[in-house]
C-alpha positions, 0 to 999 in steps of 0.5 A: 317561953310560952310558944303563944306568946305574942301569937295572932288569934289565928296562930293561937286557934292554930296551936290549940288545934294542932295540940286537940289533933295530936290528942284525939289521934292518940286516943284511937291509938288507945283505943286500938292497943285496949282493945287488943288488952281487952282480948288479952285479959279475955284469954288469959282469963280462960287459959292462965295456966297455958298463959303462965308456962308460956310466959316461963319462955320469954326472955325476962332479962332481955325484956327488962332491958328494953323496957329501962331503954324506952324509960330512958328514951322518953326521958331524953324526949322530954328534955330535948323539948325542954332544951329548944323552949329554953333556945338550946337548939343543939342540945335539943338535937343532940338528946333527939338523936339519943332518943332515936338511938334508943328507939333503934336499939330497942327494935335490934334487941326485939328482933334479936328475941323475935329470931330467937324464938323463931330459931326454936320453932315458936311462931304463928301457925309453926308445926311446933307451935301447933303442937301445944295446948290452946292457951300457949298458941293463943299466948304467943299469937298475941306475943307476936301481933301485940309486941309486932305492932308496937314494934311498929309504932316504934319504928315510925316514931323514930321515922317522925322523929327523923323528920323533927330533927331536920326541922331543928337543924334548919331553925323551922322547930325553934324557942318560939316554934316547937308545936310539932315537936311538943305533939312528937313527944307526945307520940312517942310517950305513948308509945313507950307506955304501951311498952310498959303495959306489955312488959309485965303482961307477956314477961311477969305473969304469975 
């Protein structure tokens, strides 16, 4: 059932405006990370051997697990939206909780990974890291900044989905009014897509 069914002209404009606003916001996020990807590419081109050596110190298994977690969260998010469109509110709420749980699990895993690196004195401006080759210093600097910024986006996403869950339970999001949930889903999918790019850049360098 289309959310625009039975809308007045003003209602349809509000729906279109909300979608357009969300896409413009997502575009700004793409530009933010796009600039970082360009910076990464330049530094990697200049320091290929150092980047490769530094990448070997990352936990590929944990990185792969986090990738699977986020891909699964995208699935539960999409099915949650589909469920509310069909009027299945309880199922939609359950899947939304599952999506948030996957997001938190991702952050916990990333926390373990960061902690392991910090315990080995590998963090920006650490005395140990500063003794290494310039390319390795750049690699870990980018690693912390880019994965840290992505982790912040995941945390914000979990917060947004928590608000959506409250609205869903109060039936303010329902079969006929689900634009907010759709827009939240778009944001969550973008966060997942960004990680799909980060994963090979940092963990699968050859």
